[in-house]
Phi, psi and omega in degrees: 000142181257150172282323180223141169240116183257124179258112181108118183257031173288186182307312180293316181295317179296318180296314179298313181300317180299310183293322177296318180294321180290340175274359176100004178280151173274122188234136169249126180248117184254135178217128181277334180277167178285142178292133178093358178287155178304142182265146175284331179242119183254351182082003181272130175246118183291146176290346178295340180286339183264000000 
């Protein structure tokens, strides 16, 4: 049995799963896409927006 099941291994899901696991919780991280594929959200904000 898991303490947390995280759906989506994007930046927020991965970060939460990592920190929960380092605190000793049992975590399952689910991702439907292939690991290492290009991400739709990179966290980059272009200076063109300002």
